[in-house]
C-alpha positions as protocol buffer text, in pm:
chain_id: "A"
residue {
  index: 1
  type: MET
  ca { x: -4527 y: -6155 z: 4211 }
}
residue {
  index: 2
  type: SER
  ca { x: -4552 y: -5923 z: 4501 }
}
residue {
  index: 3
  type: ASP
  ca { x: -4583 y: -5546 z: 4432 }
}
residue {
  index: 4
  type: SER
  ca { x: -4250 y: -5460 z: 4603 }
}
residue {
  index: 5
  type: LYS
  ca { x: -4102 y: -5747 z: 4359 }
}
residue {
  index: 6
  type: LYS
  ca { x: -4262 y: -5635 z: 4051 }
}
residue {
  index: 7
  type: ASN
  ca { x: -4156 y: -5260 z: 4096 }
}
residue {
  index: 8
  type: PHE
  ca { x: -3802 y: -5351 z: 4172 }
}
residue {
  index: 9
  type: PHE
  ca { x: -3793 y: -5544 z: 3847 }
}
residue {
  index: 10
  type: GLU
  ca { x: -3950 y: -5269 z: 3670 }
}
residue {
  index: 11
  type: ASP
  ca { x: -3678 y: -5024 z: 3824 }
}
residue {
  index: 12
  type: VAL
  ca { x: -3403 y: -5277 z: 3711 }
}
residue {
  index: 13
  type: TYR
  ca { x: -3542 y: -5262 z: 3371 }
}
residue {
  index: 14
  type: GLU
  ca { x: -3539 y: -4889 z: 3352 }
}
residue {
  index: 15
  type: VAL
  ca { x: -3176 y: -4875 z: 3467 }
}
residue {
  index: 16
  type: VAL
  ca { x: -3064 y: -5147 z: 3191 }
}
residue {
  index: 17
  type: LYS
  ca { x: -3248 y: -4959 z: 2925 }
}
residue {
  index: 18
  type: LEU
  ca { x: -3017 y: -4663 z: 2997 }
}
residue {
  index: 19
  type: ILE
  ca { x: -2671 y: -4886 z: 2954 }
}
residue {
  index: 20
  type: PRO
  ca { x: -2525 y: -4750 z: 2629 }
}
residue {
  index: 21
  type: GLU
  ca { x: -2433 y: -4964 z: 2351 }
}
residue {
  index: 22
  type: GLY
  ca { x: -2108 y: -5111 z: 2363 }
}
residue {
  index: 23
  type: ARG
  ca { x: -2080 y: -5069 z: 2762 }
}
residue {
  index: 24
  type: VAL
  ca { x: -2166 y: -5330 z: 3031 }
}
residue {
  index: 25
  type: THR
  ca { x: -2245 y: -5305 z: 3393 }
}
residue {
  index: 26
  type: SER
  ca { x: -2289 y: -5543 z: 3692 }
}
residue {
  index: 27
  type: TYR
  ca { x: -2563 y: -5695 z: 3888 }
}
residue {
  index: 28
  type: GLY
  ca { x: -2456 y: -5544 z: 4175 }
}
residue {
  index: 29
  type: ALA
  ca { x: -2380 y: -5205 z: 4057 }
}
residue {
  index: 30
  type: ILE
  ca { x: -2767 y: -5188 z: 3955 }
}
residue {
  index: 31
  type: ALA
  ca { x: -2855 y: -5318 z: 4264 }
}
residue {
  index: 32
  type: SER
  ca { x: -2646 y: -5070 z: 4478 }
}
residue {
  index: 33
  type: TYR
  ca { x: -2784 y: -4771 z: 4244 }
}
residue {
  index: 34
  type: LEU
  ca { x: -3142 y: -4897 z: 4329 }
}
residue {
  index: 35
  type: GLY
  ca { x: -3064 y: -4886 z: 4702 }
}
residue {
  index: 36
  type: SER
  ca { x: -3052 y: -5247 z: 4728 }
}
residue {
  index: 37
  type: LYS
  ca { x: -2673 y: -5303 z: 4783 }
}
residue {
  index: 38
  type: GLY
  ca { x: -2718 y: -5688 z: 4869 }
}
residue {
  index: 39
  type: SER
  ca { x: -2965 y: -5787 z: 4596 }
}
residue {
  index: 40
  type: ALA
  ca { x: -2748 y: -5839 z: 4296 }
}
residue {
  index: 41
  type: ARG
  ca { x: -2900 y: -6192 z: 4266 }
}
residue {
  index: 42
  type: MET
  ca { x: -3245 y: -6032 z: 4248 }
}
residue {
  index: 43
  type: VAL
  ca { x: -3122 y: -5807 z: 3960 }
}
residue {
  index: 44
  type: GLY
  ca { x: -3038 y: -6132 z: 3769 }
}
residue {
  index: 45
  type: TRP
  ca { x: -3398 y: -6277 z: 3849 }
}
residue {
  index: 46
  type: ALA
  ca { x: -3526 y: -5988 z: 3697 }
}
residue {
  index: 47
  type: LEU
  ca { x: -3340 y: -5995 z: 3398 }
}
residue {
  index: 48
  type: ILE
  ca { x: -3424 y: -6370 z: 3353 }
}
residue {
  index: 49
  type: ALA
  ca { x: -3800 y: -6240 z: 3383 }
}
residue {
  index: 50
  type: SER
  ca { x: -3702 y: -5967 z: 3091 }
}
residue {
  index: 51
  type: GLN
  ca { x: -3624 y: -6228 z: 2839 }
}
residue {
  index: 52
  type: PRO
  ca { x: -3976 y: -6187 z: 2658 }
}
residue {
  index: 53
  type: PHE
  ca { x: -3905 y: -5798 z: 2648 }
}
residue {
  index: 54
  type: ALA
  ca { x: -3662 y: -5738 z: 2353 }
}
residue {
  index: 55
  type: ALA
  ca { x: -3633 y: -5343 z: 2451 }
}
residue {
  index: 56
  type: ILE
  ca { x: -3437 y: -5465 z: 2784 }
}
residue {
  index: 57
  type: PRO
  ca { x: -3066 y: -5513 z: 2664 }
}
residue {
  index: 58
  type: ALA
  ca { x: -3006 y: -5790 z: 2940 }
}
residue {
  index: 59
  type: HIS
  ca { x: -2667 y: -5885 z: 2743 }
}
residue {
  index: 60
  type: ARG
  ca { x: -2487 y: -5582 z: 2875 }
}
residue {
  index: 61
  type: VAL
  ca { x: -2526 y: -5704 z: 3230 }
}
residue {
  index: 62
  type: VAL
  ca { x: -2244 y: -5919 z: 3364 }
}
residue {
  index: 63
  type: ASN
  ca { x: -2106 y: -6024 z: 3700 }
}
residue {
  index: 64
  type: ARG
  ca { x: -1871 y: -5819 z: 3926 }
}
residue {
  index: 65
  type: VAL
  ca { x: -1560 y: -5944 z: 3728 }
}
residue {
  index: 66
  type: GLY
  ca { x: -1695 y: -5906 z: 3376 }
}
residue {
  index: 67
  type: MET
  ca { x: -1803 y: -6285 z: 3354 }
}
residue {
  index: 68
  type: LEU
  ca { x: -2119 y: -6372 z: 3107 }
}
residue {
  index: 69
  type: THR
  ca { x: -2261 y: -6551 z: 3389 }
}
residue {
  index: 70
  type: GLY
  ca { x: -2630 y: -6487 z: 3253 }
}
residue {
  index: 71
  type: LYS
  ca { x: -2567 y: -6638 z: 2921 }
}
residue {
  index: 72
  type: GLN
  ca { x: -2756 y: -6972 z: 2981 }
}
residue {
  index: 73
  type: HIS
  ca { x: -3096 y: -6764 z: 3023 }
}
residue {
  index: 74
  type: PHE
  ca { x: -3061 y: -6653 z: 2658 }
}
residue {
  index: 75
  type: GLU
  ca { x: -3223 y: -6836 z: 2365 }
}
residue {
  index: 76
  type: ALA
  ca { x: -2885 y: -6971 z: 2275 }
}
residue {
  index: 77
  type: SER
  ca { x: -2571 y: -7023 z: 2472 }
}
residue {
  index: 78
  type: ASN
  ca { x: -2371 y: -6782 z: 2254 }
}
residue {
  index: 79
  type: ALA
  ca { x: -2646 y: -6509 z: 2214 }
}
residue {
  index: 80
  type: MET
  ca { x: -2522 y: -6302 z: 2488 }
}
residue {
  index: 81
  type: GLN
  ca { x: -2159 y: -6287 z: 2356 }
}
residue {
  index: 82
  type: GLU
  ca { x: -2284 y: -6251 z: 2015 }
}
residue {
  index: 83
  type: ARG
  ca { x: -2496 y: -5941 z: 2109 }
}
residue {
  index: 84
  type: LEU
  ca { x: -2195 y: -5785 z: 2283 }
}
residue {
  index: 85
  type: GLU
  ca { x: -1955 y: -5834 z: 1993 }
}
residue {
  index: 86
  type: GLN
  ca { x: -2227 y: -5699 z: 1757 }
}
residue {
  index: 87
  type: GLU
  ca { x: -2170 y: -5387 z: 1989 }
}
residue {
  index: 88
  type: GLY
  ca { x: -1795 y: -5387 z: 1971 }
}
residue {
  index: 89
  type: VAL
  ca { x: -1734 y: -5537 z: 2303 }
}
residue {
  index: 90
  type: LYS
  ca { x: -1472 y: -5822 z: 2282 }
}
residue {
  index: 91
  type: VAL
  ca { x: -1543 y: -6136 z: 2494 }
}
residue {
  index: 92
  type: GLU
  ca { x: -1305 y: -6411 z: 2533 }
}
residue {
  index: 93
  type: ASN
  ca { x: -1367 y: -6736 z: 2720 }
}
residue {
  index: 94
  type: ASP
  ca { x: -1710 y: -6579 z: 2874 }
}
residue {
  index: 95
  type: GLN
  ca { x: -1514 y: -6294 z: 3005 }
}
residue {
  index: 96
  type: VAL
  ca { x: -1561 y: -5931 z: 2872 }
}
residue {
  index: 97
  type: VAL
  ca { x: -1212 y: -5780 z: 2761 }
}
residue {
  index: 98
  type: GLU
  ca { x: -1104 y: -5466 z: 2902 }
}
residue {
  index: 99
  type: PHE
  ca { x: -1396 y: -5492 z: 3154 }
}
residue {
  index: 100
  type: GLU
  ca { x: -1297 y: -5203 z: 3347 }
}
residue {
  index: 101
  type: LYS
  ca { x: -1269 y: -4974 z: 3049 }
}
residue {
  index: 102
  type: LEU
  ca { x: -1624 y: -5067 z: 2931 }
}
residue {
  index: 103
  type: PHE
  ca { x: -1788 y: -5067 z: 3282 }
}
residue {
  index: 104
  type: TRP
  ca { x: -2087 y: -4836 z: 3332 }
}
residue {
  index: 105
  type: GLU
  ca { x: -2149 y: -4730 z: 3671 }
}
residue {
  index: 106
  type: PRO
  ca { x: -2497 y: -4617 z: 3708 }
}
residue {
  index: 107
  type: ALA
  ca { x: -2441 y: -4432 z: 4037 }
}
residue {
  index: 108
  type: LYS
  ca { x: -2198 y: -4205 z: 3846 }
}
residue {
  index: 109
  type: GLU
  ca { x: -2366 y: -4186 z: 3502 }
}
residue {
  index: 110
  type: LEU
  ca { x: -2714 y: -4122 z: 3634 }
}
residue {
  index: 111
  type: LEU
  ca { x: -2665 y: -3854 z: 3877 }
}
């Protein structure tokens, strides 16, 4: 892995660690906050690579409309939903209920 990619992944992890329990954000919001607006997929790759690190709450990152698009990368297909629900986030049909209300925007929250 190149140093720039490694640093980007580490930057993603630092942002994800700051997402409050019971809140969610999107791959694109993280990419935009890190100055890489078109790199939502790379944020996803970073989160896939984070699976061995329990301290990174990757379950709190969803797609731009609140869908649990990363769920297949967890140890069980329902693990992402279960973790969110343990934090009080309601999920129906792989969609975060009240997504707009629960959305955590790093660009606003991390001024």
